[in-house]
N, C-alpha and C positions, 0 to 999 in steps of 0.2 A: 504493500500500500504506500509506504514512504517513497519507494522508487517511482510509483505512478504519479505522486504529487510533484516530485522534482521534474519528471519528464513532462508533466502538464505545464509547469511554470516556463520551462525553457522552450517548449513548443509554442506557447502563447507569445513569448517574446519574439521568437522567429517569425511567427505569423504577423505580429505587429510591425516588424520591419518590412515585410512584404506589403502590408497595407500602407505604410508610410511612403513607399515607392509609388504605389498606385495613386496616392493622394497628390504627390508632387507632379505626376503625369497628367492627372485629370483636373487638378486644382479644386477638388472637392475637399472640404474641411476634414482634417485627419480624424478628429473625434467622431464625426458622422460615420466614416467608414469603419472605425473601430467597433461601434455599436452594431452596425450591420454585419460586420465580420463575426462578432461574437454570437449573433443570432444564427448565422449559417453554420457555426461549429456544432450546434446541437444535433442536427441530423447526421453530421459526420461522426459524432461521438457514439452514435447507435451502432456503428460498424464495430465489430469486436476488436479489430486491430487498433482502432483509434479510441477505444473506450476510456483510455487514460486521460483524455483531454479535459473531462469534467471533474477530475480528481482534485484539482486545486480550486477552491471556492472562496468567495468573499465571506468573511466572518466579521462581525462587529469589532472584535478585538484587533484583527489584522488591519482593517480600515482605520480604526480610531487611533491605535497606538503606533502604527508603523507608517502607513501611507499619509495620513492627515498632517502630522508634523512636517514631513518632507515638503508637501505641497504648500503649506503655509509659509515655511521658511523661504522656499524658492521664489514665491511671489512677493514677499515683503522685503527680501534682502536688497533688491534693486530699486525700491521706491525711496525717493529722497524726502526727508522730513520737510525740507523747504517747500516742496511742491504741495505736500499735504497742508502745510500752514497757509499757503496762498489760496487754497481751495477748501479750507477747513469747514466753512459753513455749508457749502454744497455737499461735500462728502458726508459730514456728520448728519445732516438733515436727511439725506437719501438713505444712509446706512441705519439710522435709528427710527426717525419719524416715518420715512417712506416704507420701511420694512414693517413697522407696526400697523400702518394703514393697510398695507397689502395683506398682512396676516389676518386682521379682523374682518376685512372686506371679504376675503375668501371664506372665512369661517361663517359669517352670517349670511352672505349672499349664496354661498355654496349650499348651506343647509336649506335655504328657501328654494333654490333650484331643485334640489333633491326632493323636496316636499311636493313640488309641482309635478315631478316625474313619478310620484308614488312611492318614493323611498323615504322611510322614516329614519333619518340619519341624525344621531345625537350631535349637538352643537360642539361638544368637546372633540369629536372625531374630525370635523371639518376645520376646527381651529388648529388641531395638531397638524393636519395636512397643510394648512396655511403657513404655519411656522416652518415646516419642512421645505415647501416649494418656493417660498418667497426669497430665499437666498440665491443670488446670481452667481454663476460660475464664470470666471474670466478666461479660462484656458483657450477655448476656441474663438471667443469674441475678440480678444486682444490681438491674436495673430491676424484675424480678418481686418481689424481696424488698421493695423500697420500695413497690410498688403494693399488695401484700397485707399490709403492715404488720409485717414481720419485725423483731424487736428490734434496736436500734442496735448492740449489742455483737456479736450473731450476724453481722450484715452486715459489721462491721469484721473479724471473724475470717476470714470467707470471702474478703473482698476481699484481706486481707493474705496469706492462703494462696495465692490465685490469682496474686498478683503475684510472690511470692518463689519459688513452685514452678516458674514459667516458667524462671527462671535455673537452678535445680537440675536440672530435666528436660533442659534443653539441654546442660548440662555432662555429664550421664550419657549422653545421646544421642551426643555427640562422642567420649566415651571408648569406648563400645561400637562405634561406627562405625570408629574408629581400629583397634580389635582386628580387626574384620572385614576391613579393608583391608590390614593388615600382619601379621596372624596372631597366634596366642596362643603365648607362650613361657614358660608357667609363672609362677612367683612374680615374675619380672622384669616381666612384662606387668602383673600385678596391682599391683605397687608403682608402676610408671609411671602406671597408670590412677588410682591413689589420689592420687599427687602432682599429676597434671594436674587432677583434680577439685578438690583443695584450692586450688591456685593460681588456678584459674578463679574460684572463689567469693571467696576472700580478696583476691586481686589485683584482681579486678573491683570489689569493694566499696571498696577503698582508692583505686583510680583514679577511681571514680565520685565519691567524697567530694572528692577534689582538684578534679575538673572542676566539681562543683557549687559549691564555694567560690570557684573562679576566676571562674566566670560570674556568681555573685552579686556579686562585687566589680566586675566589668565593668558590670553593671546599675546598681550604685550610682554609678559614674562618669558614666554617660550619663543619669542620672535627670533627667526633664524633657523628654527627647526621646522621645516615645512610640513612634515608628517604630523607633528603635534598640533600645528596651527589648523590644518584641515580637519583633524579629528575633533578638535574643540568646537568647530562650527557644526559638525555633525551631532555632537553631544548637546549643544545648547538647545537645539530644537526639541529633541526628545526628552532631555532632562527637565526642561521647563514644563513641557506638556505633562509628563508623568508626575512630577512633584506637585504641580498644581492640582492634579486629580487626587493625589494622596492627601494633600492638605484639605481638600474639599470633603474627604471622607472622615478625617480625624479632628479637624479644627472645630472647637465648640467654645463660644464665649457667652458666659452668663446663661447657659442652657440653650443658646441659639446656635444651630450649626451654620458655619460660614462656608459658603461655596465660592470658589474661584473659577472663572472661565478659563479652561486650559487653552482654548483657541485664542482668546484675547491675550493671554499671557505669552503664548508662543509668538503671536503676531508682533506684540510690542518688543519682546526680546530680539526678534529677527530684525525689526526696524533699527534697534539700537546697534546691533552688530553691523548692519548694512551701512549705517550713517556714521558710526564712531569706531566700531571695532575693526572695520576694514582698513582704516588708516594705521592700525597697529600691526598689520600683517607685513610679512616680507613682500617685496615687489612682485616676485614670481607667483606667490600664493594668491595675492589679491587679483592678479590677472587670470589665474586658473579657476578661481572660485565660481564664476558664472558658468563655465563649462561643466565643472564638477556637479553643481546643483542642478543645472539644466538637464544633465544626463539622468540624475536621480528622479527629477520631476517627469521626464519623458517616460521612463520605465513605469513609474507609479501611475501616471495617467493612462498609459497604454493598457496596463493590466486592469485598472478600475473600469474604464469605459468598455473594454472587451468583455469583462466578466458581467458588466451591466446587461449586455446583450444576452448572455447566457441566463442571467437571472430572470429576464422578462419572458423568455421562452419556457421557463420551468415553473411558471406561476401555478399554484394549486387551484386558484379560483378560475372558473370557466370564463373564457373570453366572451361567450354569449351574454353572460351576466354583467361582465365588467365593461363592455364596449360603450354602452350608453353613459354610465358614470364617468368614464375616462373622457369622452368627448365633451360632456357637460362641464367637467372641471377644467379642461383645457380652455374652454371659452371663458369661464369665470376667472381663471388665472391671467388670461390676456387682458381682460377688462380691469382686473385688480392692479396689474402692473401699470397700465395707462393712468388709472386714477392716482396711484401713489406717486408716479413721476410728475404729472402735471400739477398736482396739489403741492407736493414737496418743493419742486423747483420754483413754482409760482411764489411760494413763501420765501424761498432763498433769494429770489430776484428782488424782493422788496428790501432786502438788506443791502445797503449801498456799499458795504465794506469790500465786496467782491464784484468782479465784472459779471454782468448778467449772462445767463445761459440762453442762447437764441432758441427759437421755436423748433428749427430743423434738428438741432441737437437733441431736444426733448423727444422728438418723434423717434429718432434713432435709439435713444436710451430706452424708450418704451418697447420698441420692437426687438432690439438686440439684447434681450435678457435671456441668455441660455441658462439651463440648470444642469448640474452635473454631480461631481463626486460628493460634495457636502450633503446633498439631499439623499443620496444613496446611503451614506454613512448614518445619517439620522434615522432613516426609516428602518435600517437593520438593527438599530439599538432599541427599537420597541420590543418589549418582552413578548414572547410567543403567547403567553397566557393572558395578556391584557384583555379585559372585557369590561362592560358596563351593564348595570341592571336592566336597561332598556334595549340592549343589543339583541336582536331577534333573528339573525341570519346564520346560515350554516357555516359560512366562512368566518374567519376571525377578523378582528379589527386590523391586525398587522397585515394579513393577506390582502385586505381591501385597500389599505393605504399604500402598500407596495404596488398594487396594480395601477392605481390612479397616479402615483408618483412616477413610476417608470413610463407610463403612457404620456404624461406631461413632458418628461425629459426627452422622450422620443420625438415628440412634436417640435420642441425647441431645436433639437439637433437636425431633424430631417427637413423641417420647413423653414424655421427662422435662420438657422446657420447658413443654409444654402441660398438664402435670398438677401442676406445682409449687404453683399456687394451691390446688388441692384438698388437696394434702398438708399445706400450711400450716394450712388450716382444720381438717383432720382431726386434726392434732397439737395444735391450739389454740395455735399459736404467735402468732397474730394477736390474742390476747386483749388488751384495753385495760388499761393500768396505771390505778391508782386516780385519779391526777390527770388522765389522759386521758379517763377515763369522765366525771368531773365537768365537764371542759372541753367534752366533746362535747355534753352536755345544755345547759350554760349558753350555749355558742356558738349552738346552735339557738334558744334562747330570745331571745338578742340579735337574731338574724336576723329572727325573727317580729315582735319589737317594732319593729325598724327598718322592716319592710315595712308594719306598721300606720301608722307615722308617714308613710311615703312615700305610702301610699294617701290619707291626709288631705291631703297637699300636692297630689296630683293632683285631688282633689275641689275644694279651695280655688281651684285654677287653672282650674277648669271643663274639665279634661281627661277626667273621667269623670262619670257622672250620680250622683245621690244613691243610687239603687237599687244601682248597681254598687259604689259606695263601701261601702254597708252590707253587701253580700254579701262583699266582700273583707275588710273589717274584722272581720266576724263569724268568717270562716274562720280568719284569722290569730290572732285572740284565742283561739279554741278550741284551735288548735295550740300556741299559747304556753302556755296553762294546762296542757295535757296534758304538754308537755315539762317544765314546772316541777314537776309532780307526779311524773313519772318520775325527775327528778333527786333529789327528796327521798327517794323509795323506794329508789333504787339506792345512794345515798351516805349513808344513815342510819348514824350512829355513826362517820363518818369526818370529823370536824370539822377535823382538821389538814390535810386535803387542800386545802381552800380556801386555807389559808396557804401551802402548797407551791406552788399555782398562782400566787399573788401573788409569791412569791419568785422563781419562774422568770421572771415578767414584769419584775420589777425588775432582775434580772440581765441580761435582754435590753436594757433601757433603758441600763444601764451599758455594755454592749458597743457599742451605737450611739453613745453619747456619746464613748466611748474612740476609736472609729474617726474621729469628727469631730475630736477633739483632735489625733490623729496626722496627719490630712489637713491641718490648719491649721498643722502644725509646732510646736504648743505642747509636744509631748513628743517624745522621740527614740525610735528603734527599740527600744532596750533596755527602756525603760519600757512601751512598748506591748506587747511580747511578754510581759513579766512579768505585766502586768495581764490580758491576754487569756487567758493560761494559767490564772490563778487563777479568772477568771470562767467559763471553759469547764469546769474541773474541778468547781467548785461547782455549776454547772447540772446536770451529770451526777449529782452526789451527791443533789441535791434530787429529781431525777426518779426516782432509786432509793430515795427516802424515807430518806435518811441523816440524821445529826444536823444541827441548824440552823446557819446561818451565824453564827459568833461573831467571827471575825477574818479579814480578807483576807490576813493573813500566815500563816494556818494551812496553806496549800496551796502552799508555795513549794519543796517538796522536788524536784519535777520540774524546776523552773526552775533550781535550784541545780546539779542534775546536768548539765543542758544548758550552763549557764554554765561549769562546770568543763571540759566537753569543748571549748567554744569557746576557753577560756583556754589549754588544752593545744595546740589547733590554731594559735592565735596564736603560741605559742612555736616550734612546728615550722616554720611558714611565715614566721617573723620579721615578723609583722604588728604594727602599733601597738597598745598596750594600750587598754583601754576607759577611759571618762571616770572622773574621780575619784569616790570613794565619797561624800563629803559632798554633792556636786552631785546624784548619783543618788538618795540617800536623800531629800533635800528634794523633788526632782521627783516621786519616787514617792508620797510622802505628800500632796503638793499635788494630784497626779492623783486619788488616792483621795478627797480632799476634794471635788473638782469632781464626780466621779461620784456620790458620796453625796448631795451637794446636788441634783443632777439627779433622783435617785430621790425624795428628800423632796418636791421640788416637784411631781413627778408624783403622788405619793400624796395630796398635799393637794387636787388637783383631780379625783381619781377620782369623788368624790361628785357632781360636776356634769358628768360626761361619760357617754357611752353605756356605758363600761366598768363603770359601777356595777352593771349587770345581771349581769356575770360576777363581779366582786369585790364581792359584796353583804354580806360578813361583816365587820362593823365591828370585831369583836374581832381578826380576822386582820390587818386594816389597822393596828390599834393595835399589835399585837405586832411586825409587821414594821417599823413606824415606830420603835418603841423600839430595835430592833436597830440600825437605821441611825443613830439619834441617838447611840447609844453609840459606833458606829464613827466618827461625825463628831467626837465629843469626843476620841477617841483620836488621830485624824489631826491635829486642831488642836494638841494637846499635842506631838506629834512634830514638827510644822512649827515651832512656837515654839522647841523645843529646838534644832533645826538652825539657826534664825535667830540665836539667841543664840550658838551655837558658831561660826558661819561667816557673820557679818553681811556682810562685804564680798563674799564669794563669792555669797551669796544675792541681794544687790542687783544684782550684775552679771548673774546668771542671769535675774532678773526683767526687767531692762532688755532683754536679748537676746530673751527670750520675747515681750515686748510688741512689740518691733520686728518680729519674725517674724509675729506675729498681725496687726499693722497692714498689713504688706506683703501678706499673704494677703487681708485685707479689701479692700485696694485692687485686687488682681487680680480678686477675685470681683465687686466693683462694676463694674469695667470690662467683665468678661465678661457680666454681666447687661444692661448698657447696649447692648452689641452684639447679644445674643440678642433683646432687645426692639425692635431696629431703631431705637433712639433715636440711635445714632451709626452711621456707615457703616463698612464694612470698612477703608477707607482711614484713617479717624480711629482705629479700633481699633488698627491696626498702629502708627500714629504715636504714640499715647498709651502703648502697651505698650513701645515702644522707648525713649521718654522715661523711663518708670519704671525700666527696666532699667539706664539710665545713671546714675541717682541713687544 
């Protein structure tokens, strides 16, 4: 039997790889094909030779304790707290208020709809289903958003809602399930449910914050040992989840059991690791993390969605009985999502603190609400023996809810997921921004120009004949001229767009140089985070055609907020204070100086590089150069002021920085010698150990 389970797992993984290839060829969403593929495996498993396929099955424990922490961590790790902060009202209203509206709408309207159809369905059953099905799944939707060019902010809002409403939905699910198991006792039950819901959300968030900071510190302690760093990120997700569950079972204060949401705790700890812990990792590990967790999420989602197909085809409730309730609840869920989106965002748009969400975005959020793994996990956690005094059907409550849940998930995957691209185009959400439109044409022009040059090289090297070269060159020249003319026609009167493109490019140069400075230990974590926040913020402002870059100091408000929070947490957890202010100020301005110099060097060579085809506006280059010259002058003045005020401190810091840079150069040189096979592995280890002893 154990051999059958192992064989089943690896066969499902192999099958999922084949489905992935089909998805890439057909451009049908991967998760859709997985569910269909899972359904097709059932008749295959009835053949004796392939009977092992169904040996591996979804269990509540497997989904809850193994797969769920992986999926939460992978989704939350790459979300920036700054982006959540900028859209906090929209995300929180959708994730909490919107989900509550959807849950209760499905509960009450669903019960009314069943009553019209002749089904005497208890309200608690439809409410439980409402909590299960109201949580959105971002896996398929986000990939489609990116593929069809949905705006960055819309993608962030949807991803933020999907992450946070998982925890909210699970908390409501547990409260309703507890009422079904222990009965309703009036206001006492309501107050107890409200208290449990509050402690799950707030307690889970605080516990997740603690675990995230703890593991960030552990990662800092083992920095340089890549295997330990990666292992700690794997442990933080599962330890946070498991300990939160353990505390929920054991923690009692004044006779009241305290429940922590393990989902919220894992989500918050993952956000902390992704926004703070990642800067404490070695450079190689930080770059590898996305691939590492992306792979684990790929495997988890593949197995969950494929086994979901197996689950639907093995329902014990007759499809003849379930088909009408399934279609009824699909319709109710569609209406509930629309009501929750338009009412929640309508309220959010009244708050002037954030930019309003346009109507076409609301339409897409309403339609693009897929359901997936979290709904399956919740429905499988329902006890098999769950019943109510007025339940009068042959099938159990769990069997009924599984049927309508899987049916609703199938609808969102087979209908909504396959039509999202058309909806995005119909709503014109994929329209290019002005700088993207200009970049589109100029990039094509650069490509055709490069192809012309490559054709000439092929001819010179006698790889093609003169006739072939003339034909290729003529075709590429014609396409080049057509694109140049299209660019002029489409971007007429938008001269500032070329300057915006150049500013985005220069900001990208600064980000690359900043990462290299951090990798070489020329700057500390604080300076890196401060500067990357400024650069990211300014990049988004330029893309939105906001005012020009005047000072790198103009966008430090978010950093100051985060710094204040970190300072408070240092006091709470009795951590050492950050480095002294003069040291930080000098290092900050010196970093600015290096980044600005890098940009000015790149601007001076653009005219002699292939990029001249894209940045062909000499006035734009002149304007951007003047901005950076002014910034350079300001940075030099600030550095000189800090030097005069703290001569000894600055000299010591420069000496330490130089030593760190030289050590990094020494290590890089040794690594290159080994990779180029100039020295053997034995010599590499010998020289490395000698360097460490000095």
